[in-house]
N, C-alpha and C positions, 0 to 999 in steps of 0.2 A: 220700264224693265221688265219682262217677264220670266226670270233665271229658275224660280221654283215650278211653274208651268212648264218651262223647257226641261227640265232634268225628269219630271214625272212624265212626260210625252217620252224621254228616251227612255224610259225606265233605267234611271241611272240609281242606285242603289248607294254610292259612295260619295263622299262631299268634295269635289274638285280641291285641289290645292293651287292658291295663289302665289307666285313667287313675285316679291319685289327687294329693293333697296331703302335702307333706314340707317340713319345715325342713332336709332333710339337701341340701347339695348334690348335684345329679344328676352321676353320672359318664360323662364325654364326651357323647355325644349331640349333637342338633342344635337351635339358638335364634336368634330373630331376635336382629338386632345392637342393641344396648342404645339407648334412647331416653330422652326424659323425658316421661311420664306427664302431660300435663295434666287439667285437671278443668273443671267447668262453672262454678266461680266464677271460673278462670281465662280461660274465654271469655268469661264476662259482661263482663271487665274489658277486653276485646279481647289479652290477653295470647298467646294460642296461636297460633304459626306453623304452619297449617295447610301450607303448600306444602312445608314440612321433615317434617312428619307424612305426608303423602301420597307423598312422595318416599321415604320408608323403608318403605313398605308391605310387609307379611311376612306372608302367610297361613296362620293356625293349620294350616287343612288341607294347606298345601303341606310344612308341617314334620313332620306326622302320615303324610304320603305317603313322606317320608324313614325316617321310622322303621320302616315297615311295609318297605320294598325293603332297608334297611341292618341291620335287627333290632338298634336301640339305640334310647336313649330320645330323645322330642321335649319339651323342658322350656320353659317362660314362666315370667317373674315380672312385678313391676312396673316393673321397668328393661327387660325383654327382654318385650314386649308383641306386637310386629309389627303390630298395627293396633288402631284403637279400639273395634271391634267384637269382637275378641278379648279386648281389657283388659276388656269389661265382660261379656261371655258367661261369661269364667274366674275372674269375682268379684272383680278387680284393680280395677274402675271403676266408680261409682257416684253419681250419676245418669248415664246417656250425654249425650254431648254436643248440642247443638240441631244443629250442622251436619250428624250423622247421620243425624238424622230427617229432615234434606233430600234427602240424600245417598242413603238406600235407597228414597225416594219420587221425589218430580218435581224434587229438586236446586234450582240457586238460577240462574234465568237469566242467563246470560252470565257465570257467576262458577263455577258446579259442577254439571258435570252428574248427572243421576239416575239411579240403576239401575230405577227402576221398578215396584219388586217390591210396593209400596202405594201406594194412589191419593194420599196426602196427608201433608205432618209431621204432620199431627193424626193420623192413623191409626197413623203411625208411633211417635208418643209414645206411644200408647195400649197399642201391642204391647208397649213397654221396659218400660211400669209393670204388664202383665201378665205376663210371663216374670218379671220381678224376679229377676236370678239371684242365687242363693244366693252368702254373700260366700265368698272363698279361706279355706279354713282351714288353711293353711301358707303358707309363703314363695313355693315352685315348686309350678307346676302341671306335672304328668307323665304323658305316656304313654309307655308300654314295654311289649315283649312280657310276657306274663306268667310265661315262664321267668325273667325278671329280678327278678321281685320275692322277697326274702328272707323267713325263717321269721317275722320280726315286722313284714312289710309284707302289705297285703290292699288291693287296686284298690276305689274308689269303684262304678265303672262298667266295664264290660266291653263291647269294640266289635269286632263282626263286621263283616267287610268282604264283600259275595257277591251272586250273583244269583240271581234269583225262583226257580228252582228250589229251591235251599238254603235261603233265606228263608221257604220254605213250612214248612219243618221246624222252624226257630227259633218261627215266628209261632205254629203250632199247638202246639208241645212247651208254649210260656210260658201258652196258655190252660188246657192239660190237667194243667200240675201246680196252677196256681193256682185252677181253675172259675171267673175272671174274664173275662167275654166283651170285656171292652175294657181288656185287659191290655195290649195292644199301642196307640201312639198313635202319630199321624204329625203332630204339629201345627209352624205354620210358623215359621219361624225361618231363621237363617243355619245354613251347616253345622256349623260349632261349636259352634251352640245344640243342636242333635238328637243329638250325641254326646255333649255333656256336660251343659250345662244344663236341659235338660228331662228326661233322667233322673234327676238332682239335686233338679230342685225337687218331680217329684210324690214322690221319696223323703222330703224334708223333709216334704213334708205329709202323710205318711203312708200314701201309696199307691204303693208300689212299681211303675213302670210299664216295659216296653220300650217304646224308640222306633225307628221306623222313618225313617231319612232319606236324605241324600243328594239332596235336591231343589233345593237351591242352584245356579242356572244358574252363579253365579260361582266356584264350587269344583267342577265338573264337569271340570275338568281333573285335578283330584287324586284321580279315581278311573277304575278302569278303565272300559271299555265296556260299560254294562249294569248295572254294580254301583252297590248300595245300601248302606247302612250299617243296623246292628241293633244299639243300644245297650241293655245288660241292666243295672241295679243287681246286684252282687256279691249280693246276699243271693236276688235272686231265680234268678240263675245255678245259685246252690248246690242249691235243689230242683229246676232242669230237670236237674242233672247228677246229681241223685240219684233222680230219677222217671223219666228214659228209658225205661229199660227194661220200665216197664208200658204205655207208650204205645204209639202206632201206629209208632212206631220200627223195631220189629221186626218189622211185620208184612209181607205181601204188598204190600201198595198201597204203601209206602214203598220197598220194593226197586224198584219200575217205576221210582219218582221219582229213584233212587240211578243209573240207568242213563241215564236223561235229564240229572243232573247232571254222569254221566263225559260224556256226548258234547257237552254245555253245553263243559266244560273244555277239551274237545279242538279244539273248534271255534274257541273264542275262542285259545288258545295258538297255533292255525295262523295264525288272523288276526295275532295279535301279534307273529309271527315275521315279517312282510310288512310290518308297519305303519312308517313311518318311525321313525328314532329308538329303536326297540326292537332 
């Protein structure tokens, strides 16, 4: 496998993140504050303090953003879940609570504003049943740079963050090495579902797919301008890293795209230097 060569051919300047589950406590890194993860049964009994839960909200992708910037792990478990959506999508909570079906859709008048990403709680419940996140396979869910993986560790999913010019290379290469015309999917969901849940679900169903994400408006603040995500199961990435030299990535067409990638990076970096907070 020639991952370093592939990253160079793609002009990818950031180290990809690997996601995996482990029972070994992560060393350092960033995690949400501890909290009590409720259950649907507790919700039905009226035993959940939603004011406390929403006050402690901490987005999975916010911690992923810090992991990218700082080159260290972002980790989660049943006590450090950040938000009910993240707990559900990372495989720590099932079924999802009823209040979230309202929150993602139309809300509860006078009680809870809705995000209005789906037209009704009924449609949202159907989405939760459809995505049906695979259960966590270890105590900790961890995102970390690939260089931090030890010889006995392997990511389930590898996540790239990039703008469209570079994404064209990943997109077309995935089809080249698989011969699958639908190997890249862009299903509906929260941002963390597109980097973890959907790739794991397709993999569990025996149909490895790459997932294009970053379309969740609530998480766009944790992406650079014009940036999307591309999440690839490890087994698919190994095929891409082994086969890229036989693909279009060594041809004249891609050489022209590489020039646009450099231009895009130059323009974006200039804009970032002048932006507030950078």
